[in-house]
TIMI-2910 file (N, C-alpha, C, CB; in pm, 1 decimal, decimal comma, always signed):
<rs>
+----------+----------+----------+----------+----------+----------+----------+----------+----------+----------+----------+----------+------+
!      n_x !      n_y !      n_z !     ca_x !     ca_y !     ca_z !      c_x !      c_y !      c_z !     cb_x !     cb_y !     cb_z ! resn !
+----------+----------+----------+----------+----------+----------+----------+----------+----------+----------+----------+----------+------+
!  -3161,3 !   +472,3 !   -595,4 !  -3086,7 !   +308,5 !   -715,4 !  -3142,2 !   +222,4 !   -640,1 !  -2882,2 !   +256,0 !   -733,9 !  Met !
!  -3208,2 !   +112,3 !   -727,8 !  -3223,5 !    +22,0 !   -669,1 !  -3166,1 !    -85,7 !   -612,4 !  -3270,3 !     +4,2 !   -706,2 !  Met !
!  -3189,6 !   -170,3 !   -523,1 !  -3097,4 !   -276,7 !   -477,9 !  -3066,5 !   -402,0 !   -583,1 !  -3159,8 !   -334,0 !   -347,1 !  Glu !
!  -2985,8 !   -460,5 !   -577,2 !  -2950,0 !   -631,9 !   -662,7 !  -2993,2 !   -686,4 !   -544,9 !  -2761,3 !   -696,7 !   -720,5 !  Ile !
!  -3070,6 !   -786,8 !   -594,3 !  -3118,5 !   -904,9 !   -501,9 !  -2963,4 !  -1037,2 !   -499,8 !  -3299,4 !   -984,4 !   -594,2 !  Arg !
!  -2977,1 !  -1042,4 !   -417,0 !  -2831,6 !  -1134,6 !   -399,9 !  -2905,1 !  -1291,9 !   -352,6 !  -2699,4 !  -1054,3 !   -242,7 !  Thr !
!  -2798,6 !  -1379,9 !   -389,9 !  -2818,8 !  -1542,9 !   -365,9 !  -2665,8 !  -1581,2 !   -324,0 !  -2878,4 !  -1641,2 !   -524,8 !  Ile !
!  -2691,2 !  -1698,9 !   -258,3 !  -2564,0 !  -1760,3 !   -197,2 !  -2543,9 !  -1871,7 !   -301,1 !  -2579,4 !  -1819,1 !    -31,0 !  Thr !
!  -2366,0 !  -1884,5 !   -298,0 !  -2387,7 !  -1994,6 !   -370,5 !  -2446,3 !  -2156,3 !   -305,0 !  -2258,0 !  -2002,8 !   -430,1 !  Pro !
!  -2462,4 !  -2149,2 !   -182,1 !  -2518,0 !  -2268,4 !   -132,4 !  -2663,7 !  -2275,8 !   -176,0 !  -2503,3 !  -2275,9 !    +18,2 !  Asp !
!  -2720,0 !  -2123,6 !   -206,2 !  -2880,6 !  -2138,3 !   -232,6 !  -2865,7 !  -2200,1 !   -373,1 !  -2982,4 !  -1979,4 !   -230,6 !  Glu !
!  -2785,8 !  -2167,0 !   -483,3 !  -2820,0 !  -2206,7 !   -596,7 !  -2785,5 !  -2335,8 !   -574,1 !  -2767,6 !  -2141,2 !   -707,0 !  Val !
!  -2658,0 !  -2419,8 !   -524,2 !  -2622,3 !  -2511,1 !   -520,3 !  -2767,9 !  -2613,0 !   -476,0 !  -2502,1 !  -2495,3 !   -443,4 !  Lys !
!  -2848,7 !  -2612,3 !   -342,8 !  -2969,2 !  -2656,2 !   -336,7 !  -3078,5 !  -2622,2 !   -403,5 !  -2994,4 !  -2648,8 !   -245,4 !  Ser !
!  -3103,9 !  -2522,5 !   -457,8 !  -3184,3 !  -2514,6 !   -597,5 !  -3163,4 !  -2624,8 !   -696,9 !  -3147,1 !  -2386,9 !   -673,8 !  Lys !
!  -3039,0 !  -2647,9 !   -736,5 !  -2998,1 !  -2695,4 !   -882,0 !  -3050,6 !  -2861,5 !   -822,9 !  -2789,3 !  -2663,0 !   -942,6 !  Leu !
!  -3011,0 !  -2873,6 !   -651,0 !  -3015,4 !  -3031,5 !   -618,5 !  -3138,2 !  -3042,8 !   -656,6 !  -2988,6 !  -3090,9 !   -466,8 !  Glu !
!  -3220,6 !  -2966,9 !   -609,9 !  -3406,4 !  -2975,1 !   -596,7 !  -3470,8 !  -2945,8 !   -744,5 !  -3481,8 !  -2830,6 !   -474,4 !  Asn !
!  -3362,7 !  -2967,8 !   -843,0 !  -3427,5 !  -2965,0 !   -993,8 !  -3505,8 !  -2865,0 !  -1001,6 !  -3509,8 !  -3083,4 !  -1038,6 !  Asp !
!  -3471,5 !  -2722,5 !   -938,7 !  -3537,6 !  -2628,3 !  -1031,1 !  -3452,3 !  -2567,2 !  -1113,0 !  -3609,1 !  -2530,3 !   -968,8 !  Glu !
!  -3564,7 !  -2486,8 !  -1204,2 !  -3495,2 !  -2468,0 !  -1350,6 !  -3457,7 !  -2320,3 !  -1301,5 !  -3607,4 !  -2485,2 !  -1516,1 !  Ser !
!  -3325,5 !  -2317,8 !  -1373,7 !  -3254,2 !  -2162,6 !  -1331,3 !  -3179,9 !  -2118,4 !  -1448,9 !  -3136,6 !  -2165,6 !  -1194,7 !  Leu !
!  -3153,7 !  -1989,7 !  -1471,7 !  -3110,2 !  -1955,2 !  -1556,5 !  -2994,6 !  -1865,2 !  -1511,5 !  -3201,5 !  -1915,8 !  -1628,5 !  Tyr !
!  -2854,8 !  -1945,8 !  -1534,3 !  -2736,5 !  -1896,9 !  -1456,6 !  -2605,5 !  -1864,7 !  -1579,5 !  -2690,6 !  -2030,6 !  -1330,9 !  Leu !
!  -2602,9 !  -1734,9 !  -1575,3 !  -2504,3 !  -1692,5 !  -1639,1 !  -2392,4 !  -1633,1 !  -1579,5 !  -2545,6 !  -1624,7 !  -1714,1 !  Val !
!  -2234,4 !  -1700,0 !  -1667,1 !  -2092,3 !  -1687,1 !  -1580,3 !  -2068,4 !  -1571,6 !  -1692,5 !  -1957,6 !  -1847,3 !  -1564,2 !  Asp !
!  -2030,2 !  -1502,2 !  -1613,0 !  -1958,0 !  -1354,2 !  -1686,4 !  -1818,2 !  -1304,3 !  -1660,2 !  -2036,6 !  -1226,2 !  -1642,6 !  Val !
!  -1767,2 !  -1405,6 !  -1627,4 !  -1579,2 !  -1392,8 !  -1668,4 !  -1525,2 !  -1419,0 !  -1730,7 !  -1490,7 !  -1426,7 !  -1625,3 !  Arg !
!  -1374,0 !  -1430,5 !  -1786,0 !  -1310,0 !  -1383,2 !  -1896,4 !  -1315,0 !  -1587,2 !  -1921,0 !  -1132,9 !  -1258,5 !  -1871,1 !  Glu !
!  -1278,3 !  -1552,8 !  -2073,2 !  -1252,1 !  -1727,5 !  -2107,2 !  -1191,8 !  -1809,9 !  -2024,0 !  -1168,8 !  -1757,6 !  -2220,5 !  Asp !
!  -1007,1 !  -1734,0 !  -2019,5 !   -945,6 !  -1828,8 !  -1906,1 !   -989,6 !  -1864,9 !  -1776,8 !   -839,3 !  -1787,8 !  -1874,4 !  Glu !
!  -1092,8 !  -1803,1 !  -1734,4 !  -1174,7 !  -1827,0 !  -1586,0 !  -1187,6 !  -1958,6 !  -1565,4 !  -1325,1 !  -1768,0 !  -1573,8 !  Glu !
!  -1296,7 !  -1948,3 !  -1719,5 !  -1430,1 !  -2028,9 !  -1685,7 !  -1296,0 !  -2167,2 !  -1757,8 !  -1639,4 !  -1970,4 !  -1798,1 !  Val !
!  -1221,3 !  -2174,0 !  -1836,4 !  -1165,0 !  -2316,4 !  -1859,3 !  -1139,4 !  -2392,4 !  -1749,8 !  -1045,9 !  -2316,8 !  -1927,7 !  Glu !
!  -1116,2 !  -2305,9 !  -1615,4 !  -1103,1 !  -2415,2 !  -1464,0 !  -1210,8 !  -2468,4 !  -1449,1 !  -1074,9 !  -2352,4 !  -1313,4 !  Glu !
!  -1327,2 !  -2408,9 !  -1475,9 !  -1448,3 !  -2474,1 !  -1472,4 !  -1554,9 !  -2402,7 !  -1408,8 !  -1433,8 !  -2592,5 !  -1413,8 !  Gly !
!  -1660,7 !  -2439,0 !  -1456,1 !  -1801,4 !  -2345,8 !  -1444,0 !  -1918,3 !  -2419,6 !  -1392,5 !  -1851,3 !  -2286,9 !  -1588,9 !  Met !
!  -1995,7 !  -2361,4 !  -1340,8 !  -2136,8 !  -2471,6 !  -1294,1 !  -2217,9 !  -2505,7 !  -1433,0 !  -2271,6 !  -2379,5 !  -1168,3 !  Ile !
!  -2203,2 !  -2643,0 !  -1468,2 !  -2236,4 !  -2702,4 !  -1579,1 !  -2409,4 !  -2652,2 !  -1610,1 !  -2205,0 !  -2869,2 !  -1555,8 !  Pro !
!  -2450,2 !  -2578,0 !  -1561,1 !  -2612,1 !  -2539,5 !  -1569,9 !  -2577,2 !  -2418,6 !  -1645,5 !  -2712,0 !  -2509,9 !  -1412,1 !  Glu !
!  -2470,1 !  -2336,6 !  -1590,2 !  -2423,8 !  -2176,7 !  -1674,7 !  -2446,2 !  -2129,9 !  -1772,3 !  -2317,5 !  -2148,5 !  -1703,3 !  Ala !
!  -2472,5 !  -2083,6 !  -1872,1 !  -2415,1 !  -1992,6 !  -1975,8 !  -2292,6 !  -1928,1 !  -1975,5 !  -2487,9 !  -1901,6 !  -1991,4 !  Val !
!  -2234,7 !  -1905,5 !  -2069,7 !  -2099,2 !  -1817,3 !  -2057,1 !  -2118,1 !  -1719,2 !  -2180,7 !  -1941,5 !  -1916,4 !  -2070,3 !  His !
!  -2166,5 !  -1588,9 !  -2085,5 !  -2135,9 !  -1445,3 !  -2151,6 !  -2022,3 !  -1350,6 !  -2107,2 !  -2253,5 !  -1363,3 !  -2134,9 !  Ile !
!  -1933,5 !  -1341,4 !  -2145,0 !  -1814,1 !  -1256,5 !  -2083,4 !  -1894,1 !  -1118,9 !  -2062,6 !  -1663,9 !  -1239,6 !  -2195,0 !  Arg !
!  -1856,5 !  -1059,6 !  -1947,3 !  -1900,9 !   -898,0 !  -1911,5 !  -1921,9 !   -808,4 !  -2010,4 !  -1802,8 !   -824,7 !  -1834,4 !  Met !
!  -1783,6 !   -817,0 !  -2098,0 !  -1785,1 !   -697,3 !  -2230,2 !  -1843,5 !   -766,7 !  -2328,8 !  -1632,2 !   -635,9 !  -2293,4 !  Gly !
!  -1921,3 !   -877,6 !  -2313,8 !  -2030,0 !   -918,9 !  -2404,2 !  -2148,2 !   -914,2 !  -2444,9 !  -2040,2 !   -981,4 !  -2402,1 !  Glu !
!  -2187,7 !   -879,7 !  -2275,9 !  -2336,4 !   -808,2 !  -2187,0 !  -2408,2 !   -741,0 !  -2307,5 !  -2297,1 !   -662,3 !  -2042,8 !  Ile !
!  -2378,6 !   -592,0 !  -2312,3 !  -2427,8 !   -530,0 !  -2412,4 !  -2488,7 !   -569,8 !  -2571,2 !  -2342,3 !   -463,2 !  -2416,7 !  Pro !
!  -2406,8 !   -638,2 !  -2606,4 !  -2407,6 !   -685,7 !  -2718,6 !  -2547,8 !   -792,3 !  -2738,2 !  -2268,0 !   -746,6 !  -2733,4 !  Glu !
!  -2582,3 !   -852,2 !  -2598,8 !  -2642,4 !   -955,6 !  -2608,5 !  -2757,7 !   -958,5 !  -2510,0 !  -2554,7 !  -1053,8 !  -2598,9 !  His !
!  -2786,9 !   -828,7 !  -2496,3 !  -2907,1 !   -744,7 !  -2429,4 !  -3067,3 !   -841,7 !  -2476,8 !  -2903,4 !   -548,9 !  -2512,2 !  Leu !
!  -3047,8 !   -878,9 !  -2628,6 !  -3146,8 !   -948,4 !  -2676,6 !  -3197,7 !  -1103,6 !  -2609,4 !  -3104,7 !   -957,0 !  -2809,1 !  Asp !
!  -3069,8 !  -1158,8 !  -2574,0 !  -3068,7 !  -1288,9 !  -2513,6 !  -3165,2 !  -1307,4 !  -2369,9 !  -2913,5 !  -1317,9 !  -2483,7 !  Phe !
!  -3191,2 !  -1205,4 !  -2283,1 !  -3216,8 !  -1178,5 !  -2174,8 !  -3410,1 !  -1126,1 !  -2174,2 !  -3093,8 !  -1069,8 !  -2136,0 !  Phe !
!  -3438,4 !  -1223,5 !  -2129,6 !  -3618,7 !  -1202,1 !  -2126,1 !  -3655,6 !  -1168,4 !  -2007,2 !  -3715,3 !  -1332,3 !  -2157,5 !  Glu !
!  -3725,7 !  -1049,4 !  -2052,5 !  -3786,9 !   -979,1 !  -1873,0 !  -3892,6 !  -1099,1 !  -1783,9 !  -3926,6 !   -795,5 !  -1905,3 !  Lys !
!  -3953,8 !  -1152,0 !  -1839,9 !  -3994,9 !  -1225,4 !  -1753,2 !  -3925,3 !  -1335,7 !  -1714,6 !  -4095,0 !  -1251,9 !  -1781,1 !  Glu !
!  -3794,6 !  -1379,2 !  -1722,0 !  -3743,2 !  -1497,4 !  -1639,6 !  -3639,3 !  -1416,7 !  -1547,0 !  -3667,6 !  -1630,2 !  -1738,7 !  Asn !
!  -3618,8 !  -1513,4 !  -1448,7 !  -3487,4 !  -1454,1 !  -1326,7 !  -3355,4 !  -1511,7 !  -1412,6 !  -3495,5 !  -1548,9 !  -1121,1 !  Glu !
!  -3264,5 !  -1404,4 !  -1398,9 !  -3099,1 !  -1416,3 !  -1398,6 !  -3008,8 !  -1447,0 !  -1250,7 !  -3043,7 !  -1264,1 !  -1455,2 !  Tyr !
!  -2965,2 !  -1524,5 !  -1300,2 !  -2827,8 !  -1522,5 !  -1175,6 !  -2735,1 !  -1522,7 !  -1248,5 !  -2799,2 !  -1646,9 !  -1064,2 !  Ile !
!  -2662,2 !  -1412,1 !  -1199,1 !  -2505,2 !  -1382,3 !  -1221,6 !  -2406,0 !  -1422,3 !  -1144,3 !  -2477,9 !  -1260,0 !  -1222,2 !  Phe !
!  -2295,5 !  -1496,4 !  -1199,0 !  -2182,5 !  -1521,8 !  -1179,5 !  -2050,6 !  -1439,8 !  -1187,6 !  -2181,4 !  -1600,9 !  -1237,4 !  Ile !
!  -1972,8 !  -1435,2 !  -1110,9 !  -1853,7 !  -1422,9 !  -1177,7 !  -1707,6 !  -1497,7 !  -1044,9 !  -1845,3 !  -1226,5 !  -1225,0 !  Cys !
!  -1597,9 !  -1444,6 !  -1084,2 !  -1537,4 !  -1489,5 !   -946,7 !  -1544,1 !  -1462,7 !   -826,8 !  -1446,5 !  -1481,8 !   -941,2 !  Lys !
!  -1580,7 !  -1350,0 !   -770,5 !  -1624,0 !  -1322,5 !   -630,0 !  -1734,6 !  -1254,0 !   -609,9 !  -1535,9 !  -1258,5 !   -561,4 !  Ser !
!  -1819,7 !  -1226,4 !   -683,0 !  -1933,8 !  -1128,8 !   -709,8 !  -1938,2 !   -969,5 !   -722,3 !  -2014,0 !  -1151,9 !   -614,8 !  Gly !
!  -1817,1 !   -928,8 !   -754,8 !  -1804,0 !   -817,5 !   -785,8 !  -1835,0 !   -762,7 !   -977,6 !  -1665,4 !   -804,2 !   -724,0 !  Gly !
!  -1850,5 !   -830,0 !  -1051,7 !  -1842,0 !   -796,5 !  -1188,4 !  -1983,7 !   -831,4 !  -1195,7 !  -1731,3 !   -871,9 !  -1288,1 !  Arg !
!  -2003,7 !   -914,8 !  -1123,8 !  -2125,0 !   -993,1 !  -1199,5 !  -2233,0 !   -886,7 !  -1060,2 !  -2118,9 !  -1241,1 !  -1193,3 !  Ser !
!  -2205,5 !   -828,2 !   -996,7 !  -2303,7 !   -686,2 !   -954,4 !  -2309,6 !   -600,3 !  -1058,6 !  -2248,8 !   -590,8 !   -829,7 !  His !
!  -2194,1 !   -557,1 !  -1094,8 !  -2235,6 !   -464,3 !  -1205,8 !  -2304,8 !   -510,9 !  -1346,8 !  -2115,3 !   -397,1 !  -1241,2 !  Arg !
!  -2293,0 !   -632,9 !  -1373,4 !  -2377,9 !   -663,5 !  -1491,4 !  -2563,6 !   -640,1 !  -1414,8 !  -2328,1 !   -859,0 !  -1555,1 !  Val !
!  -2535,6 !   -707,5 !  -1330,7 !  -2679,0 !   -666,6 !  -1257,7 !  -2729,1 !   -545,1 !  -1273,0 !  -2678,0 !   -674,9 !  -1118,3 !  Cys !
!  -2672,0 !   -457,2 !  -1230,6 !  -2695,1 !   -302,5 !  -1249,0 !  -2671,3 !   -268,8 !  -1375,1 !  -2610,9 !   -213,4 !  -1165,2 !  Glu !
!  -2610,3 !   -333,3 !  -1442,8 !  -2660,4 !   -252,9 !  -1568,1 !  -2775,1 !   -288,5 !  -1670,1 !  -2553,2 !   -242,1 !  -1648,4 !  Tyr !
!  -2786,2 !   -419,1 !  -1637,6 !  -2943,7 !   -494,7 !  -1710,7 !  -3061,3 !   -405,9 !  -1617,3 !  -2966,2 !   -721,4 !  -1669,5 !  Leu !
!  -3010,7 !   -397,7 !  -1516,4 !  -3122,6 !   -332,1 !  -1463,0 !  -3180,2 !   -188,7 !  -1529,3 !  -3085,2 !   -311,3 !  -1325,3 !  Val !
!  -3081,2 !   -126,0 !  -1568,7 !  -3066,9 !    +39,6 !  -1610,1 !  -3146,5 !    -10,1 !  -1707,3 !  -2910,0 !   +133,2 !  -1653,7 !  Ala !
!  -3093,3 !    -97,5 !  -1800,7 !  -3145,0 !   -133,8 !  -1968,0 !  -3253,7 !   -205,4 !  -1948,4 !  -3041,7 !   -227,5 !  -2072,3 !  Asn !
!  -3367,3 !   -221,4 !  -1862,3 !  -3486,3 !   -246,2 !  -1880,0 !  -3489,0 !   -405,5 !  -1876,8 !  -3535,5 !   -176,7 !  -2001,8 !  Gly !
!  -3378,3 !   -467,1 !  -1815,6 !  -3408,9 !   -640,7 !  -1751,8 !  -3418,7 !   -590,5 !  -1633,9 !  -3283,0 !   -783,8 !  -1760,5 !  Ile !
!  -3498,9 !   -637,2 !  -1533,0 !  -3548,4 !   -581,1 !  -1408,7 !  -3510,4 !   -757,3 !  -1345,4 !  -3745,5 !   -499,8 !  -1410,6 !  Pro !
!  -3520,9 !   -869,5 !  -1362,6 !  -3540,3 !   -996,4 !  -1287,3 !  -3396,7 !   -989,9 !  -1265,8 !  -3610,3 !  -1137,4 !  -1361,4 !  Asn !
!  -3302,3 !   -982,3 !  -1200,1 !  -3118,7 !  -1020,7 !  -1183,2 !  -3107,0 !  -1019,9 !  -1069,3 !  -2995,3 !   -922,3 !  -1238,6 !  Val !
!  -3030,0 !  -1130,3 !  -1053,6 !  -2958,6 !  -1167,5 !   -913,7 !  -2815,7 !  -1199,3 !   -918,8 !  -3022,2 !  -1290,1 !   -849,2 !  Val !
!  -2776,9 !  -1158,5 !   -819,0 !  -2607,1 !  -1168,8 !   -829,7 !  -2539,8 !  -1266,3 !   -683,5 !  -2532,2 !   -973,0 !   -822,4 !  Asn !
!  -2512,4 !  -1368,8 !   -766,0 !  -2453,4 !  -1475,3 !   -677,6 !  -2330,4 !  -1416,5 !   -636,7 !  -2430,6 !  -1616,9 !   -746,2 !  Met !
!  -2346,3 !  -1424,2 !   -463,4 !  -2238,4 !  -1331,4 !   -346,4 !  -2129,5 !  -1424,4 !   -369,7 !  -2286,7 !  -1317,4 !   -149,9 !  Thr !
!  -2002,1 !  -1400,3 !   -312,7 !  -1914,1 !  -1480,5 !   -336,7 !  -1862,8 !  -1538,1 !   -442,3 !  -1933,1 !  -1541,9 !   -287,5 !  Gly !
!  -1930,4 !  -1574,2 !   -572,2 !  -1880,7 !  -1601,8 !   -692,0 !  -1811,7 !  -1721,7 !   -739,1 !  -1813,7 !  -1518,1 !   -710,8 !  Gly !
!  -1791,3 !  -1752,4 !   -769,8 !  -1702,7 !  -1952,1 !   -785,2 !  -1579,6 !  -1932,2 !   -701,6 !  -1623,5 !  -2022,0 !   -992,8 !  Met !
!  -1545,1 !  -1846,1 !   -591,1 !  -1437,9 !  -1872,2 !   -522,6 !  -1506,1 !  -1971,2 !   -408,1 !  -1362,2 !  -1734,8 !   -473,5 !  Leu !
!  -1637,0 !  -1938,6 !   -349,2 !  -1753,2 !  -2007,9 !   -285,0 !  -1766,5 !  -2038,4 !   -331,9 !  -1842,4 !  -1994,2 !   -238,5 !  Ala !
!  -1818,9 !  -2113,5 !   -472,2 !  -1858,7 !  -2246,8 !   -500,8 !  -1845,9 !  -2358,0 !   -483,3 !  -1856,2 !  -2264,3 !   -562,4 !  Trp !
!  -1912,8 !  -2482,9 !   -394,2 !  -1832,1 !  -2613,1 !   -359,7 !  -1946,8 !  -2717,9 !   -468,8 !  -1828,2 !  -2658,5 !   -144,9 !  Thr !
!  -2009,3 !  -2647,0 !   -517,3 !  -2085,3 !  -2784,5 !   -654,8 !  -2018,9 !  -2826,6 !   -810,2 !  -2255,1 !  -2717,8 !   -720,8 !  Gly !
!  -2059,5 !  -2889,2 !   -818,2 !  -2011,0 !  -2912,5 !   -936,4 !  -1943,1 !  -2839,7 !  -1042,3 !  -2084,7 !  -2948,3 !   -976,1 !  Glu !
!  -1870,4 !  -2896,2 !  -1131,0 !  -1776,9 !  -2786,7 !  -1223,6 !  -1804,7 !  -2889,4 !  -1365,2 !  -1562,9 !  -2761,1 !  -1161,4 !  Leu !
!  -1808,0 !  -2810,4 !  -1436,6 !  -1781,4 !  -2863,7 !  -1568,3 !  -1663,7 !  -2772,4 !  -1690,3 !  -1938,0 !  -2872,1 !  -1627,8 !  Lys !
!  -1596,4 !  -2805,0 !  -1743,4 !  -1490,1 !  -2760,4 !  -1819,0 !  -1561,6 !  -2674,4 !  -1933,2 !  -1399,3 !  -2883,8 !  -1872,1 !  Ser !
!  -1537,6 !  -2566,1 !  -1962,0 !  -1614,4 !  -2521,1 !  -2065,1 !  -1531,3 !  -2557,9 !  -2205,9 !  -1643,9 !  -2362,6 !  -2042,3 !  Lys !
!  -1565,5 !  -2599,4 !  -2327,3 !  -1531,0 !  -2680,1 !  -2452,5 !  -1529,6 !  -2565,3 !  -2549,9 !  -1641,8 !  -2806,5 !  -2494,8 !  Lys !
+----------+----------+----------+----------+----------+----------+----------+----------+----------+----------+----------+----------+------+
</rs>
């Protein structure tokens, strides 16, 4: 089994502060993202990932985010198994995020 690469919330925050272009995907439920999400992230609920496989381009690296890192890790495993290789799990999830938040409209 392939080991899923990880990134910390502080590393993500630093990359964003340095204007790096990141593909962030928040896989939490609607009521969770209402409390706030990383402004640069797109929201695709974990349960909707299978119907959004065409959203993910193989040459891009995607960083997946959930509340604590468990669901996003499972999404990474699922995507790798379905031919999307460049996935990274944000360990600690939004519980460990100290950066800016936006509310999902």
